N, C-alpha and C positions, 0 to 999 in steps of 0.2 A: 352547626353541623360541619363535620370535616368534609372538604369539597370533592374528594375523589374516591371512586370505587374501582377496584381491579377485578375484571372478569377474566377468569382462567378457563379457556375453552379447549377441552381435550378432544381433538379430532382424530380421524383415522390415519392421516398422514402427517399431521403436525399438531402442536399445541400453540394457540395464540394467547397472549396476555394483552388485554386491552384496558388502557387507563381511561375511564369515563369521568368527565366533569359533571357532577350531579346537578349543577345549576341549569344546564341546558341539554344534557345528553350528548354533548360534544365529545368526540374521541380525541383525547390528548396525545396518546401514543399507542402504537401497536408493535409488538414483537412476535415473531413466529419461529419456532424451533421444529425442524423436520426430523422424522425418524422413519426407518424402513418398515414396510409391511412384508414379512417373510412369507414367500409362497413356494416352498420347496417341491410341492406337488400341486396339480391343478385344483385340487379340492381343499387345500390348506391355506389359511391366511392367519398368521400369528404375529405377535409382537412381544418384545421384551418389556415386561412391566416396570423393571427398574430403570430402563432407558427412558421410558415415558415419564416416570417420576422425576428423573433428573431434568428432563426437558421442561416439565412444568415449573420446577424451581428456577431454572435458567431464564425461562420466558418471563416469569413474574419479576425477578430481579432486574432483568434488562429493561422491562417496560418502565419500572420505577425510575431507573437511571435515565432512560431516553426522555421520559416526561419531565425530568428535572424537578421532581416534587420531593418534599420531605416525607420521611416515613410517618411522621406524626399527622400528616394530612390525609392519610388513607383511612376512609370510613370503614371499609371491610374488603375482604376478598370473597368473591362468590363464584361458584363453579357452574359450568356448562359442560356436557359430556356426550360423546357418542354412546349409543345404546348397544345392548346385546352382547357385550363382552363377558367372558367367563374365565376366571383364574381359580384353580384349586390351590388352597393355602393349607399348610400344615398347622398343627396346634400352636405353633409359635408365630403364625402369620407369615411364614416364608413361602414363596411360590413353589409349587410342585409342578406347575405347567407354565408355558407361556400364556399370555393373554390371547385367548381364542376369540377372534373378532367376529363381527356380524357377517363378514364375507366368507368365513370358513364354511365349507359345504360338506364336511365329513359326516354330518348327521343326516344327510339327505334321505337315506333309506328308512330313517326312523319316523318320517312322516307316515308312511304306510304301516309301520310297526305300531305306532300309537293308535292309528285308526283301527287296526285289527284288535288291539287290546282293550280299548275303552271308547267312550263317546267323545271323539276328538273335537267335534263341533261344539259340544257342551263346554269343553274346556276353553275353546276360543271365546264362546259367548260370555263365559264368566270372567275371563282374564283380559280380553281385548287384544291379545297377541295372536296373530295368525299362526297357523300350524306350518312352520317353515324351519329349515335347518339353521337359520339365523338365531332362533329362539334358544336361550339358555336351557329351557326345559328339554328340548331335543338334544342339545349338547351334553347335558347331564346323563341322559339315557345312553348316548353313545359312549361317553367316558366310563360309565358303569360297566358296560359290556366289553369295551375294547381295551380299557386300561384299569382293570379291577383293583390292582394293587394301589395305584394312585388314588382311585375313588375311595377306597376304604381308609387310606392313610389321611385323607383330607379332613381337617377339622371344620373348615368353612369354605364355601364357594362364593366368590364375590366378583364384581366388575372392576374395571380399571380406576374409576373415580373413587370407589370405596378403598381401593388399595393405596392410592395416593394420599387420601385423607388420613388413613390409618398411620401412615408414616409421619404425618404432622401432629397427630394427637395420641401418641403413646400406644399405638396398636388398636385403638378403638375402631371397630368396623360398623359403620352406619350406611344405610342406603335410603335415599329419598323415595317417596311414593312414585315419582315420575319414572325414575330408572327401574324401580321394582315392577311397575306396571308394564314394562316392556320385556319382562323375563318369561312370561307365560306361566308364572308361578303365583300370581297375585290376584286376589279377588277384587274386582272393581267395586262391587256392591259393599263388601265387608271391609274394604281397605285394610286387608290383612292377607297373609299367605293363604293360598287356596289348597285345601287338603287333598282333593282329588288329583291336582297337578303334582303336589309333592309326592303322593303315592306313586304316580306314574314315573317320576324321576328317581324314586328309591331313596329319598331323603326325608328328614323332618325339619321343622323350622329352626331347630337349634343349630343347624349347619348353614344358616343364612345370616347375613348381617341384620342388625337392629333396624327396624323401620322407623324413619323420622319424616316429618313434613319437609317439603322443599324449602320452606322458610326457616328451618332449624339453623340457629347460629351457634356454632361451637366456640366455646371460650377456652382460654388457657393455652394459646399457641405456644409451643415449646420455644424457649429462648434461643436455642441453637438453630432451630428451624427458621425462626423469625430473622435471625442474623443472615442465614443463607438467602432468604427471600428479599432482604433489604427492607424489612418491615419492623415496626415497633412490636416488642413482645406483648402478647395479649390482644393483638389485632383480631377482631371477630372474623370468623370464616363461616360464611353461609353455605350450607351443603349444596343448595341449588338443584338443578333439574337437568333433563335431557336437552340436547341441542335443538332437537326438532320443535318441541313445545315452546322453548324460549325464543326460537326464530319468529314465531307468530307474534309474541309480545313485542320483540324488538322491531318488527316490521309494521307494527300498529294494526295488525289484523286481529282484533279483539272480539269481533262479533261474528255470529254464524254466517252472515252473508259477505264476510270479508275473508276470502281465501288467501293463504300464503302459498306461493310457489317458490321452492328453493331448488336451484340446480347448481350443484358443485361438482364433486367427483361423481356422486350419485344424484338423487333428486327426490323431491317429495311435494305433495299437495296436502294442506292441512287447514282445518277450521276449528275454532274454539266453540264449544257448546257448554250448556249449563248442567248437563246430566250425562252419565255414561251412555254411549250408544254403540252397539255393534251391528254388523251387517248380516242379514239372513244368508247371504251367499259367501260370507267370509272374506270379502274383498278388501276391507279396510281395518285399520287398527284403531284402538281407543286407549289413550294414555293419559295419566293424571297430570295436571298442572298445579292445582291448589285444591282446597277443600270444596270449592264451588265451581271449578272450571276444569274441563276435560278437552282433549284435543283428538278429533277424529281425522283420519287421513290415510295416506298410503305412500310408501316409499318405493322408488324405482332404483334398480342397481345401475342403470346405464344412463348417466348424464354427461358431465364434462369428460368422463373417462373415454367416451367415444370420440369427442373432439380431439383428445390427445392421441387416440388411435389413428385418426385421420392424419394428424400432424406427423406421427412417427412411422406410419406404414403406407398410407395412401398418397399423401401429397408431400413427400419428403423433399422433392426438388424445390417446390415453392417455399416450404418452410426454411430450407437452407439458404435460399436466395434472400428471404426476408431477414434472417439473422445477419447475413453478410452486409445487408444494407442498413442495419440498425433498426429494423422494424420488428414489432412483435409478430411472431409467426401466425398467431391466431387472427390478428387483423388482416394479414395477407390472405388467410384461408377464408374469412368471411367475405372479403372482396372477390375471391375466386368463386365462392358459392353464388354470389349475386350475378354472375354471368349466366346462370341458369334461371329459367322463369319460376315463379311460384308453382309448386307441385312437381318441380324437377322433371318436367316432360313425362309425367306418368310413372316415375320411378318411386316406389314406396319402400322404405326401410322399416323392417321390424328390428328395433334397436335392442335386441335381447342377447347381446354378445356375452354377457357375464351372468347368464341365468336371469331370473326376474322375481321380484317380490310383487308388489301390487300391480294390477288387480288379480294376477294369476297365481302368485305364490308357488311358482314352479321353478325349481333349480335346473330342471332338465330341458332348457330351451336354449336356442342359439340365434345369432343374427341372420337376417335374410335381406337381400336386395331383390325385390319383386318387380318384374316388368322391365328388367334390364334389356336393352336392345342396342343394335349397332349405332343408333342415333344418339346414344348417351355418351357423354365424356366425363372427365374428372369433375368439372363444375357441377354437373347433375348429381354425381355421387356424393360430393361434399355437402351440397344443399340437402339432399335426401336424408343424410344422416341427421342434420340439425332439425329438419322437419319431422323425422322419425321420433326423435326425443320429444318433440312437441305432441305427436300423436300419443306417445306413452303417457305424457303428463295429462292429456285430455281424457284418456281412458280411466285414469285415477280420479280426476276431477269429477267425472260423471258419477263415479261410485260415491265420492264424498258428498256430492249434491243430494244423493238419495237419503243421506243421514242428516245433513245440515241445511238443506234447501239450496236453491240456485244462488250462485254468487252475484253480488252487485258490483264487486270490484275484486281484482286480483292484485296482490301486493308481492313484489318480486324481491328475492334475495339470493345470495350465492354468487359464484363467479360469473355466471351467464349474464347477471345484471350489468356487467361492464360493457356488454356488446349491444349497441342499439339495434343491429340487424336481428340478432337472436331474440331480443325482447319483443320486437315487432312481430317476428314469426310466431312466438308463443301467443301473443295477443290475437293474431289472426286465426290461429288454430283453435284457441279457446272461445273466440267470439265474445270477449268481454274486455273492458278497459283494464290495462295493466299499468299499475303505478309503481314507480321505482323510488323508494326512499333515498334521500341524498346520502345517508350513511348506510352502507351495505353490510356492516358487521352486526347483522340482526341478532344472532344468538348471543353475542357478547352484550349488546344493548339490552336484550331481554333479561339476561342474567343480572345486569346492573339494576334494572327496574325491580327485579325480584329481591335484590339485596335491600333496596329502599323499603319495600313492603315488609321484609323480614325484620328490619330494625325499627319499624314503626314510623318511619319518616313519611311514607305514603299509606293511605288507607287501602288502596287497591291498585290495579294496574293501569287505571285510566290515564295517569300521568305520562305513560309511555307514548301515548298518542302524539303529544307535543314533541317527542323526540324523533318522530318518524316523518317529518316534513318532506315533501317531495316537489321537485321542479320538473319531473318528467312523467308524463302519462301517455301511453300508446293506445290510441283508439283502433279497434279492428277495422281493416279495410274490407268493405262488403264484398267486392269482387274476389279478393283473395280468399276470404272466408268461404265463399261458395265453392271455390276450387278445393279447399281443404276439407270441407264437409263431404264432398264426393269421394275424395281419396281416403278420408278417415273411415268411411263405410267399408271400403275395400280392406283397409288395415284391420278393422274389426272382424272381418270374415276369415282372415288368414290364420289367426292363432288356433281356433278350434279345429281347423282342417289339418293343422300340422302337429298336433299334440303327439300322435304316435310316431311320425317321422322324426320329431325332435328327440323323443326317448331313444329311438334306435341309433340316431347319429351320435348322441352323447355316449351311448354304450360303446359305439365303435371308437370314438375319440378317447375313451378311458382305457382302452386296451394297452398293455405295455408295448 
């Protein structure tokens, strides 16, 4: 067996290419190519699909070079990708729109429009995708009404991974069941496009990519493309899945009582189950992983992006001083946060600065510091932000537990996993042991594991467990947990009381 797999992980702000040694799941090399998220208005979040396509190629080629491996040693390339993007393509496969990302909020009003036109909860229950402006279903409704000329001209509507793969394989547009199940257009039970959702969007299945399994291996990589990638012609390319479901595999969270918590720019809580499950209250998503595994969970908008907000707007002096001293600003800010006690002296943050997905699925919310007094200082505010993200994670974890059962263990991934302080905070808020795999490139490792299953080298995902060894486990501190239990109760009371004021302040903020 050829010893290496390249996982290409298309994210919101960058693409990573990770060279994985298949013998032990060791990461041989990582390259990351960043690109901008264009936000010309508060409700817009778009990207240039061709810029991302170039970034993917550059990342793969650079990873091969950095790893110092021969092209003939690459077993396959396998993809991981962010979900919910939408690109209108003409009949020649050329983009008519930018890639409209999950963070784009222009379809917000279509939540109510869909609910007025049809049984929106029935569509959620059938598709597993919450009714939210992130959903390509709602984006299509918005595009149909606000840009009818583009909508009519489009031959196909696809996401960013489908667009990149089409460039590698002569324009063939395929979408895996995992990405498809995050569109709001896919039937979990039938494993095909969902006709009521297609009718609501104003399209038929001929305007969507061909559905394929996550384990589908595309053959016949174009020679010119292979040369740009630094790969051998004909290298198999496994279509792969969404980054969220693959993060569970890479983190070794393979059973219902093993939750994965990811906090990067945003965040998520997920568990793998053996049959599709949706939530009567519509709080969680359900996305496909393989024929017999599904992932239930919920994503939050506000994760590491709030720590960046703290760095850039609240604790700028401390961040600048850290840079001048050659210290990572985030390390300095976690040290600052630890000057405040657990619970931040009764200061509670609702970390809803960028609207929110799970468990509220409400784009019209904003951040709140609750309980702020003259006794509070900057350390309290910084710690309250990190704790607030923990409360948001817990609110999702409780919804996931209703579908999957209580967690025995939490497995961590994402940028927050580099911070011992933040990891301990999450363990204390959740009240469960939190294990940190030694390798934190969970989505990429999950993709590599999927590649081995796709090519028949592994019978199932169980082998990924050996790749997720850990030397760090955080046990919850009982005293701190009691503090967080009390404050989480207050946190839970705040949102329902603020729904109408949130709506009004967002309307005010949206005025020209």
